[in-house]
N, C-alpha and C positions, 0 to 999 in steps of 0.2 A: 504494500500500500504506500502511495506517495505521501510525503509529509510536506506541510507548508514551509516555505523558506523563512528563516528567522529574520528579524528586523535588521540584523547587522549585515545581511547580504548586500553586496554592491550591485545595484540595478542600473548603474549608468551604462549607456551603450558603448561598446568598443568601436574603434574605427571601422572594423569590418562590418559592423551592424548599422553604420550610420545611414546607409541607403536602403535599409530594410523597410518594407511597407508598414505604415502605421496601422494600429487597430481600427476597425470599422466603426468605432464610437457608437455602438448600439445598432448599427445597420444589420449586421449578421444575425444577432439573436432574433430581431423582429422578422426578418425574411424567413428564417428557419421556422419560427412560430407560425407564420402564414402558410408555409409549405406543409405543415403538419395538419392544418385545418383552419377553422374559423377562429379569429381573434376577437374575444369579447372584452369590452371595456371593464365590466364589473369583475371579471375573473382575473384579468391581468392589467391593472391600472397603469403600472409602470411601462409595460410594453406598449400599451395603448397610447400613452403620451409620447413615447419615443416615436411611434409610428406617425403621429400627427406632425411631430417636429421634422421628421425625415421623409415625409410622404413623397416629395418630388424625386428624391434619390431612390426610394423604393420603387417608384413607378418606372424609372429609367432602368433599374437593375432587372426587374422582372420582365420588362419589355424585351430584353435580349432573349429570354426564354419563351417568347411569344405568349406571355401572360399579361393580364390586366389587373390592376389593383382596384378593388371595389370597397369604398369606405362609406358607411352610413353613420355620420356623427350623431344624428338625432336618435337613432335606435341603439347606437353604441356597439357596432360590430364591423369587422372588415374581413375580406377573404380574397383569394386569387381566382380569377376566371380565365378560361381559355379565350384568346382573341378570336373573333370570327375569321373564317378562312378568307384569304384574299384571292379573288377569282383571277386577278391579273398577275399573280405571282408565278414565276417560272417553275418553282418546285413547292410541293406541299410539305410544310414542317410537321414533324410528328407531334402528337398531342401528349402533353405532360399530365393533363387532367382528363381522365377518361370519362366518357358518358356511361352511366350505369342505369340500366332499366330497373326501376323499383318494382317489387312484387305488388300485387293487388292489395293485400292487407296493409302493407307499409304505406302505400299511396293513400289508402283510405284513412289510416291513422293520421297522417300529416294533414289531410284535408279537414278532418274533424278537429284537430288541434288548432289549425288556422282559423276555422270558424269560431271556435271557443275564444280564441284570442281577440278576434274582432268584436265579439259580444262583450268580452271583459273590458276592452278599451272604451266601448260605448256606454258602459254603465258604472264603471269604477274609476276612481282616481288613483288607484294603486298601480304602479308601473309593472309589477311582476305578477305573472299568472302562475299560480301553484296548483297542480293537480295531483291527486292520489292515484295509486295503481288501481284501486277499485273503481274510480271514476272512469279511467281509461278502459278498463275491462267492460264496464256497463255500456259505454259508448260504442265499443267495437262489436260486442257480441250480437247486437241487433242486425249487423250486416254480414256476419259470418255464418257459414252453414252450420246447422245444428249438429252437435257432437254428443254421442252417447256417453263419452268419457269426459267428464267435467275437468278432471285433472289434466288430461291431454290438451284440452282447449285452452286452459290457463297457461300451460307451458308454451303453446304456440303464440299466445298473446304476449307473453313475456319476451319471446324471441323477437317479435315485432317492435316491442318497446325498446329492447336493447339495440335494435337496428337504428331506431330514431335517435337514441343516445349517441351511437357511433357516428351518425350523420351530423351531429351537432344541433339537432332540432329540440332535443330534450336534455336537461341536465339533472342528474340524480342528486338529490340533496342528502346531506348527512343525516343519518338516523338519529332521532331524538332520544332513543333509549327507553321510552315510556310505553313501548308496545304499539305505537301508532303505525298506521299504514305507511308504506314506502311512498315518498313524495318526489315529485319532479317539477322543475321549473321549465315552462315553455320558453324556448329561446326566441327572441324577437327576429332573428335572422330568417325564421320560417316565412316572414312576410316577403322576403326577397325571392323565395322559391315558389310560393303560392301567392300570386299577385291578386289585385283587386278584381280584375276581369275574370280570372279563374274562379275566384270566390263567388262572384255574382252568378256564375254558371253551376255553382255547387249543387243546388237542388236537382238539376237535370243529371248531374254526374252521380248523385246519390241514387237516383232512379235507375241509372245504369248499373250501379253496384247491386241494387236489389234484384235487378234482372239477372245479374251474374250468379247470384246465389239461389234464385228461385225463378227460373225461366217460365214455368207454367203459370205462376201467379202474375207475372208481368204480362203474359199473353192474355190472360183472363181480364186484367185491368184494361188493356187496350180494347178488347172486345166490348166491354161495358161502356167505354167512352165513345163508341160509335164505329 
């Protein structure tokens, strides 16, 4: 194990080191943090402030990698996005940020969380939306196929919740130790991925989800409507 140098160590540069590059004064840690995922103001206030201070340099740095820095100061989050393909470019650069097709249940979960966040913002002055595991389970089970094995259904829902955490849309909160349900904070970056237009079409999408799990009921409903 390495040990810290004592205060008596001479740290003055030698002549051979005089031309060595200087430290990136915070640029490297911030870029590394962004490459790992979403940077949240509340979770890493020091990195957030450094990002704001160095934003032009970060933009120039990631542009070399064909990435774009996305900052939402009002909501308090930042992330890297792949730049749109240039039709006039002679060669296509490889993608560093791959597109991932989300499963139906995970897409549904994000849609329901986004809707709940919109309702919360409209009725509450509290900036944070906290939900329990039970609330998520109750919201999801309405749209999932019936399962004879309740334990297996709950395991599947926990898998979908963990995926939302991995994507940065949910943050698991520290357990209180009083036997209370597991709680999660809905991360406001979900608004960047589920926009207002998509949200306005949510009822139609939920109807599609219902048709997905019960095609016969959906057909009967359309027949009754005319």
